[in-house]
N, C-alpha and C positions, 0 to 999 in steps of 0.2 A: 504494500500500500504506500501511496505517496500523498502527502498533504501539501497544498500550494497556497501561499498567502501573497496577494498582490498589495501594493501600496504605491503612492505617488500621484494618484489622481487628484483632481480638483477643478477649480474654475479658473479659466485663463482667457485673455482677450485674443481675438484673431491675430495671427502673426506671432504669437507667443510660443513658448516651449514648455514641455513637461518631460520628466523622466520617470517611467514606471519601472518598478522592481517586482520580482516574483521570487520568493524564497521557497525552496522545496525541503521537506523533511520526510523521514521514512527511508525507504530503500534508495539506493543511488540512482541518480538521473543522468550521470555523466556519459552514459553510453546510449542515450536516446536523444533524438531531436526534440526541440521545444519550440513552442509557438505562441503567438498572440492572436486572439480573435476579438471581435467587438460586436455588440448588439445594440442597436438604437430602438427606441420604442416603436412597436408595430412592424419591425423588420426582422428578418432572419439573422442568425449569427453569421458573420462574414469573416473570412480570413484577412489578417492584416500582415503578419510577417512570421517567419520561422527560420531557425537555423539548425544545421546538422550538429551531431553530437560533439564535433571538434570546435564548433563555433566559428569556423573559418569560411563559411559560405552561407549566404542568406537567401531566402525566398521572400518576395514582397508582392503585395497586391499592387496593381497599376495605380490605384488611387493614392497610394502613400509613397511610392517609389521616389527617391530623391529627397524626401522630407523626413522619413522615419528610418531609424537604424536599430536593428536588433543585435544584441551581443550577450555573451554569457561568461560567467566565471565559475568553472566547475568546482574549484576548491571551496568556493563560498556557496555552491549549490543554488546559484542565483542567475536568473535571466533578466535582461533589461530591455526596455524599449524607449529609445530617445526619440522624442517627437518634436520636430521643429516646424515652423511655418504652419501652425495649426489653423484649421478652418472651421467654421460653424458645423459643416457636415461631418467633421470628425467626432462630434458629440455622440457619446455612447458609453455603455458599460464595457470595459475592457477586461478580457479573461486571458490568463495564461494557462498553458496545458502541456502535458508531457506526452510525447509521441509514442506510437507503438513500434517505431523503427528508428534507426540511427540517422537516416537521411532519405531523401526521395520526394517525388512530387505528391505523394500521398499526404505529406505534411501541409498541403494547402487545403485540406478538407477536414471537417470535424470528426469524421469517421476514422481519421488517422491518429486519433488521440485516445489515451486511456484515462487520464486524470485531469481534472479541471479545478481551478481556483474558484473563489466565490465572486470575484470581479471587483473592479474599482471604477468609480464614475469619473468620466472626463467630460467637462462641459466647456465649450468654446463659445464665447459671446462675440457678437458682431459689432 
């Protein structure tokens, strides 16, 4: 079992930045890909970013490419999401998750994950 706790969400003006963190406890996650998803009210959960178990390669949704950066520190069992140039349409609850595999395109889809955090709210005002 893995428990995930996200933090770093909040209210920010358009154009601002936030850094989300997700700390894992329980079994090791260093051999699995990890990702971030988001869900806005009335919408389905959507992929934001993921990285492979080594942390040296990232996958991004087109809507955040060039603005968001995913990284991880395996020794700290933590994955980060640096969000720059925030837009009102980025407003959502953001969830981190542990993948079923070390890498691969399946990390773009919710079915590719075993464990999820409780989420952290990000609100971007115009």
